[in-house]
C-alpha positions, 0 to 999 in steps of 0.5 A: 500500500502506497503512503502518500504526503500529509502535510495537514496534521488536523485531517483525521481519518474515519472509516464511513462504511464500504461497497461491494464491487464484485469480489472486491470490498471497497472501504470509504474513509472521510477526511475531514480538515478541521481547521477548514471547518472553523475558519470557513464554516464547512467541512472539507471532505477528502474520500479515500477508496481502498480495494484488496484485490481477493484474486491470489497474486492480486494488487492493493489499489487505492485513490481518492477523490475530493467532496465535489465528486457526489458526496452529500450529508444527510442525517444518517451520515454520509451519503456518496454517489459515484455517478459517471465516476464508477470505478472500475478498479483504476484510478482513471476518471478519478481526481487523486488528491495526495494532500488529503491522504494518510495511511489507509487501512483495509479488511478482506471483506468475508461476509460471503464466507459466513453462514448466517447464525442460528441466533439470527433466526428469531423465536418465531421464525424457528417453527418454520425452518424446523418444518422445512426439515421435515421434523415435527413441530415440538422440535422447534420448542426444544431447540428454542429451549437449548438457544434461549434458556441453556444458551447453548453455543454448540451443536454437541449439547443440544443432546434431545435433538436428533443427530440427522436434524443438527446436521441439517441445521448446521450446513446452513447455520453457525450456532455461535458468532463470538469468541472471548478474546480478553475479559477484564475484572475491576475493583468495584466489580464491573467486568469488560469483555472483548469479543472477535467476531468471525470476520475478525472484527472485535465489539466490547461488552460490560457487566455492571454490578448494580445494588439490586441487579447486574446491567449488561451494556452491548453494542449494536455495531462495530464502531460507530459513524456518529464522530462524537469527540469524546468517544473511543468507539467513534475514533475507529469509525464505523466498520459494520452492523452487528446482527441480530444473533451477535447482538443477542449473544452479548447477553447470553454470554454475560449471562453465563459469566455471571451464572459461572462466576456469581457477583455477590449478594446479586444471587440470580436474580434477573439482569438488565440490558442497555443498549450503550456499547459500541455503535448508534442503536438507531443506526442499526434499529432493524437489527436491534429490534429483532434482538428485542424480540428474541429477549422478550419474546416467552420462547426466547429469554422472556425479559421484561421490556422494563429491563431494557434501555436503547441509549441514542445520541438523538438524530432524527431519522433514527429516532422517527424509525424508533417510534414507528417500531413502538418498542416498549423499552426505555429510552435514553438520549444523549444531549451533552450540551444545549448550546447548538454550535457546541453540540455540533462541534461535540456530536457531528452527526447527531448535532445536525438535528436541532435539540428540541425535535430529538427531545419532542420525538423523545416526549412521544416516547415517554407518553406512549410507555409511560416510563421518563426518559433519560437524558444523559449529559456527559460532563466535560471539564471546562466544556459543558460544566458552567452554571450557565450550562446547567440553568440551560439544561433546567429549562429545557426538560423542566416540567416533561417526562425527563430525568437526567443523568449525570456523567463525568466524562470517562478519560481517554486522552489529554483533550477531555476529561472529568470536571472537579468534583465541587463543579460536579456537584455544583451542576447538580444543585443548579438543576435541583434549585430548578426542580430537575432530578438529576442523579450523578452516574459515576463510570465503573471500572476505571482501571480497566479501559472501562470507556466504551471503545477503549479496550478495543482500541488499545487491542488494535493498536 
């Protein structure tokens, strides 16, 4: 792979997705000139294309086109229309721009080599699959018990199912999709898991011990496209969506770990699930919804919807789709500042949606499910922790079906860190003086790469 000159130190590469062209995977990378954004009032972009030839002995190819070549922004991210500049594997017809290129990394597309996961099937789909195999209907019930009650991760353990049936299933489905790569345990009881996926990507999950239960924090994407400045996950960009089975398997693997290594005083109490791991859940809303169906189905995990919460950065397209699906689960909206310009800088993609619009959509959900929506506010030292910011937040949420969680920043580098304790408490007091219910949530696992994306970034660096 050729390396190109990079005279701009402040250009940052963000993986923005991929295209599949015949037998090739073409990765798209966004390069943003942050100085240009500040001075010219708009972002300056370049798009990098990388293709790894899957033919033995093939060469690596790369090219770059600038932002005039059909790239458009939308609420869901970046859209690229190559139009007449459709790529044929060469540089012909495209404008190379060495100015905007750093070293571009790429990964072989293994998706065509992978079978679907057994857990990609929802409980409602199992009877049809079993019927197509010529098996009686009760076998679907037995299979569901192995999948959801016993959390079986291989075919060999399903001892009361016919061998011929399991063989047929194994020809189409993989029984599991996650392999535990690393497990860290904090002094406060928090557990951090790094799972490797079948295509070589990795995701993180966290088990957080609470007073009355354990909370499982799960990922919905490999990486994230929201580009939030304070988030370790976003700095690696979006690699791909997780399937419903990969999401569900995180919950089940954490449940198995908790069973094998119980947390003192929690016993076998039911656990909660929060979608606060890697990724923006509402950017993968169909797979997230399908995983929720399996979690709450009587023949699935049988969880109460009240034990599940989706956390979103609040872009309008995702929230609208969430409302359309009428999912009876909890909702958390990440706000982090009430100042529109600061929010766009802190959260570039979600910040395009006016905060008032995001909260109006969240309010509709609160009234629909008769449950308060949580407004999450990550406090960053010297950035959004002033009394004036607290007053503005209070004005935004007062007399509405919201509660506020104040979350001191979990430091990921020297740029962003938590405010001192006195400023944190002063912020909470301003809210209290305005009659706003606000709880300080201290992140657990400070000693084990607890912030979302930290462990994955450290392992891949």
